[in-house]
N, C-alpha and C positions, 0 to 999 in steps of 0.2 A: 310308071303312075297310071290310077284307075280312074275312068271319067265313069261316075257313079248317076245309075238311074236311081228311081226311089227304092232304096234300100228295104228288101226285107219282103217286100209286098208279093212277091210270089210265094216264099217258102212260108210265111204265115197263112195266107190264104190256103195253100193246099193242107195244112196242118190244122187248122180250126174246120174246114169241112168234115176231115174227118172226125173230127171229134164229135161234132153233130150227131152224125150218123151213127156213131157206137159211144155215147159217154161214159157207159158202165165200164167202158176197158182202162177208164184212167184209173193211174195209180193216185195215192193218197200223198200229201206232206207227210204225214207221221209213217208210210210206208218207205217213203225217200230216206227220212231222217233215221230210221232203223238200220237201213241198208249200208249208210256214212259210218253209221256210229259201229255197226257189229261187222259188216265186210258180208252179210250173210245176204243171197239173194230172195226176191219176191216173185211168186209165182200166182198165176191164176188159178181158178176154181180146180182145172183140172191137175194141178199139182205139177204138171212138167213144163207148161209154155211160160217164159219169164214175163213177168212185168218189170221187173229190174234187176239186172245181173249184176252181181257184186263178188270179189273174192278179196281177200286180205293176206298179206304179204306176212308170214308169221315171224321172220326175222326184223324187218323193218317194222311192222306195223302198217306200212302204207297200205289203202284202201282203194281198188278200181271199182268205178260204178258206171253201168251202161244201161242206159233206158230203152226199154224195148216198147214203152207207148209214153203219152203225153201223161205228166203229171200234175194235178189240180187240187188245189186249196179247195179243202172240205170244210164244215164248221166241225169246231173240238178238234181239228188239227193246231200244232205249233202254226205260229202266225209266219217264221221264218224258218229257212233251214239253216243249221248252223253249223259251222266248221270250228270244232273247238278241241281243247285240249291238247294242244301240239300235233292234231292229225294232221295227215299229208293224203290229200284225196285228190284222184284223177276222175273227173266227171265227165262221160262221154255223153253227149246228147243225143246222137244217133238219129238224127231228124227230127226230136221231140221237142216239146216246148213243156217247161215249168212255168204254171200260169197259177200267179195268186190272184188273180180275179180282181184286181182293184180291191181287196180287203183293207181298209185303211189301219196304218198303224207303223209298218217297219219295212225294211228291204225284203226281197224274196230271197235273198241268200246273204248271210253277214259271216266273215272270216275273222276269227278271233286273231290277236296278238300270239306270234310263235307257232299259229298253224297256218297251213299251206291248200290252196286249191288250185289244180291245173284244168281249166275250162276246154273240152274239146269237142269235134261233131266229126265224126269218121264218116259223115254221109254229105258234109258241106260243098258246096261248089260256087265259083263264079260263073255265071251264064251270061254269053255277050249276045247283043243282038245284031242286027244287021247296022246298026248307026254306030258300033262299037261303045256303046252303053254296055254297063255290066250290073247284074243284079246279084245278089248275094243268097242262097238258098241253103236254109240251115234251120236247126232247133232254136229257140229262144228261151231266155231268162226274162219275161215278160208278165205284165199285170200287177205291177209292185207298186204301192202307194203310200210315201213316207210324208207324213204328217208334220212331226213334232221336231223340227231342226235336227240337231246335233246329236240328240238322244235318241231317232231315229236313223240316222243316217242318208242314206239314198234310196232311191224308189227300187233300184234293181238289185246292185251290190253295195255291201258296205266292208270294206276292207282295214282290217287294222294289222294282219300277218302279210301273207304274200298270195296275189293272183297273178298265175301265168295262163294268159289267153293265146292259146295256138288255134283254138277254130270255134262256129258257135257264135251266138249273137245275143247280146243283151238289148232288148228293145221294147218299144211302147210300155215304158214305165214312167211314173209320175212322183214329182215332190212338190209340195208346197214351198219349201226352204231350200234343203240341202239338195245336191245333185239328183238329175232325173234317172241317170243311167249306172253311174260308179262314183261312190265318194271313197276316195282313197287317203288313210292317213299311215299306212304302211309302205308295201312294195307291190307295184305292177309291172309286169312285161307282156305288151301285146305283140305279139307273133304275125297275128292272122285274127280272122273274124271281123264283127263289127258291132260298133254301140251306135245304134241309130233309134229314131224318132221319139226319142226320150224328152220329157217336158218338165222344166223345173219354172217354178214363180219366182223364183230369187236369181241365183247366180251358179252355173254349171249346168246345162241343159244336158249335156252328154257325160262331161267328168268334172268333179271337183274334187282338184288334187292338193293336199297338205304334205303328200310324204314325196316318194320317188316313183317319178312313172315314165317309163322306157317304150317308145313305140316304134317297133322294127318293120312293122306291117298293119295290112287290114285296113279298117275305115272307121272314123267317127265323124256319122254324118246323120244330115235330117233332123237334130236335135233345137229344140228351141229353150230359150229364157224368156221370161216375162219384159213386157215392155219396158219395164224400168229395170230389167235384170242384166248382168254380164255375162259374157261368155257361154255362147249359145253351144258350141262344140265343148271347150274345155274353158273353166276358170281354174287359175293355177296361183297357188302361193307356195308351191313347194320347189322341188326340182324334176322338171319336164324335159326328156330328151328325146327329140323326133330325129330318126334315120331313115325312116321311109314312112311308105301308107299314105294317107290323104286324109285331110279334116276339112270336109266338102258340105255345103248344101245346109248349113246350119243358119240361125236366126239368133239376134237377140237385140235388147234395146243399144247395148254398147257393146261391142268387140263381137261381132257375129261367130266368127270362127275359133277365135281366142281371145280371153279376157287374163293378160299376166298382172296379178297384182302383188306386188311385192315377193315374187318367185323369180325363178331362174329358168328361163325357156330357152334351148339350145338347139338349132334347126341346123340339122347335118345335111337331110335329104326330105324326100315326099315333098307333099304339095299340101296349101292352103288355099283352096280355091271355090267361087261362087258362093260364099258366104255372103250373108244381108247384116244390116244393121240400121236400127231405126234411127240411133243418135251417130255415134261417132265411132269409126273404127270398122269398117265393113269386115275385112280379113282378121286383122290383129288390133287389139288396145292395149298399150304396156301403161299402166299407170303407174308404177313406180319401182319396176323388177329391173331384172337386167336380160334383155333380149339377145342374143348370139346366134349369129346365121352365118353359117360357113356353108350352107348347101342347100337346095331344094328350089321350091318356086313359090310366089305368093302372087295370085294373080286371079282376075276375073271378080273379085268382091266388089261390095258396093254398100254404100253408108249413104241416108237418105240425109244425115247432118253432114259431117266432115270426115275425111280420110279414108276414101274407099279402101285402098290396101292395108293401110297400116296407120295408127293415129297414137301420137304420143301427149300425154297430158303431165308429165314430169320430166325430170333428167332420167335420159335413154342412156344406156350402154349397148353398143351395136358392133360388132366385129365381123367383117366382111372378107372375104378371100381377097388374096392381094391381087386377083385379076379380075376383081369385079368393080364395075361401076355403079354408082348409086344416083338414082335420079330420082330428085325431089318430087317431080312434077308426077311421079307415080308412085310414089311412096307414102305421101303424107299430105294432105292441106291444112294442118294446124300443127303449132308447137306453143303449148301455155309454158314449156320449161326448154333445158335445153338438151339437144342430142348431140353425144359425144359420138361420130362416127370414125371407126380404126378403118380405114382402107388405103390400098395401095395408091387408088385413082380419087383423082380430083374432085369434090362436090360440087354439083349445081345447084346453087341453093335458091338463086331465082325469085321473081314476086317480092312478097313482104313477110315471107316466111323466115323463121330465126334458126340458124343452124350454127353449131360450133364445131368445126373440122379440127380433129385432132388427130395425131398418132400416137402410138401407145408411149406413156410417160412413167416406164419402170426406174423404181431406184433400186438401185443395186447395193446389197451388202457383201463384202466376202466373207463366204464361209469356210475357205482354203487358200492358205497364202500359196503363191506360186514360187518357185526356187529356181537355181538354175538350169536344171536339168527336168522337173517334173511341173507338169500345168497346175492350176491351181483352179477355184470355182469359186462361182457367185450368183446369188439367188436374189429375185426382185420383189418387191413389195409395195402396196399404194397406189397401183396402176387404175384405172378407175373402172378398166374390163373385169378386174377380180381375179386376173389368173396368175400364178407362180410362175415365174420364167427361170431355169438354171442354166447358166452360160459357161464354158470354160473359160480361163485366164491361161493365155500362152506362156509358158516356161520364159524365164527371162532372160536365158544365156549367160554367158560367163561376162565378167567385168574383169580382164586381167589387167595387172598393174606393168612396170616397166622389167625387164629382163634384169636381175641381179645374178653377179658372177659368186657362184658359192666355192669352186675351186678353182684354182689357175692351172692352167696348161704348162704342162713342163716338156723338154725335148723327149719325144718319144713317147709321153702320156698325155692323154687327153683331159681338159678340164671339165668343166660343168656348170650351168647357170639354170636359174631358176625364177618363177613367177607365181604371184598369188592373186587369186580372184578376191576383189574388193567386196563382193558380198558375202563369201563364204570363205573365211582363211582357210578351211581345211582342203579347199579345192588349190593343187599347188602343181605346176606344170614344170615337168625339167627337161631340158635338151643338153647334149654334147658341145665342149667347146673342142676344136681340133686341136692334136698336141702340135708343140713347138717342134722344128726341124732339129735334129741333132748335128753338129759342128765339131771340127777338129780345135782344141784349143790351142795348139801351137803348129804354128805352120809350116815352120823349120824342119818339123820333125814329120816321118811319114805318120799317115792317118792310121791309126790301127784299124779302123772299122771298114778300111776299103784295102781289097788284094795289091800288092806288090806287083807292077808293070811288068818286072822282070820275072814275074812267076817265082819270086822266092818265098821261103818262109820268112816273112819278119821277123820272128823270135832268134833266127839264124843269122850270123854276123853275116855281110855281104862279101861275095868272095872276090869282088873287086877291092876292097879295103885290107886285105889281109897280106901280112907281110910275109915275102919270099922267104923261105929257110933252105938252104943247099942241102942236098941231099947227101953229097960226098965227103962231108966233116966226120 
């Protein structure tokens, strides 16, 4: 977790001072657009020193661009740098700004559907002071000014394709209506870098998201929405997943850090801290969305109205880890609707707040029937948490009937008995019945199966019963 100071103040001041000394060194928007479209470098007047270094992969068509000096908008330039026609562009700011100088109209950079921009800065670094505060020093996309709502998108970046942010900053941009920093209707993956010090008159000082936004690191910090605006840091009507990073130091009329308006916000890690609201929801305001929290922290936020940390204005769905405790005194001061908290711990409602503590209410449908020997499967639907859960149904085991004799035993020969499973008549179990003993049918006669006690052959007459015949006749 990063404790942030005033983001970008150092990085921007250094770059801006350099541009005042030698403004003629700046590259133009037109030159940068040409390098992006063709993959060809732009040189200074000496023909050997880069303004913009560029290359193109002939197999994939991907373009790599690295700035060697600041890029500034000039009269006659295209008003917006565009990534289009399915292009895949990696842009390394290399410590330099792309400055639109608040030319009224549209975003600094626009990414069309099917196109991709990876924003990086090979010189960026987090600098920590003696108090443990960190400042991010990098180049920035800055000076954007969006005036006309959806038609012109956000002040810094408008994305309908894919934006991957591994470094650099989107800072000090403005919008009258839509996002000051990033307006997203595509896919954004934020690994590092910052979106900071942007302003919006309405909703989404830092980010306004209608698409998919995954935040794995970096910071959305020190952004501002208007007095009656929502979501100083993030305004979400799409799917926003936060696994790490921080949303900090932002301010708005309502929802200083985050306003979740009919979207799905999943917090798995990171922090939402030190945000403020003039009205309600210093950290988070959830209007009619799904807020799922399985990790991370929400702390040290402040609302002048109600709900310092989290404020909910309608039915809300929250899932907490099984070992988490939910303390309503810390997390909300007002409930206009019903909050459904899914947790292994008991909820301390307290005061006159209205909570509805529930556990998961899954309705299961069998998708695979179990058998005697094979497990089955069932899936859930209808739980307010919105999740689908699949569970195994244990194998039923055999339901054996009574043993029945199928072959009677006889003397010296085994018999047989079987039983049948009531659930599946094809399942049959067989076991032997011991043979009956063999007996002598006439006890007056010698038993032919036993040896003669006098050791005579039973087939020959007994010598003791033979008639004596005189030999002298």
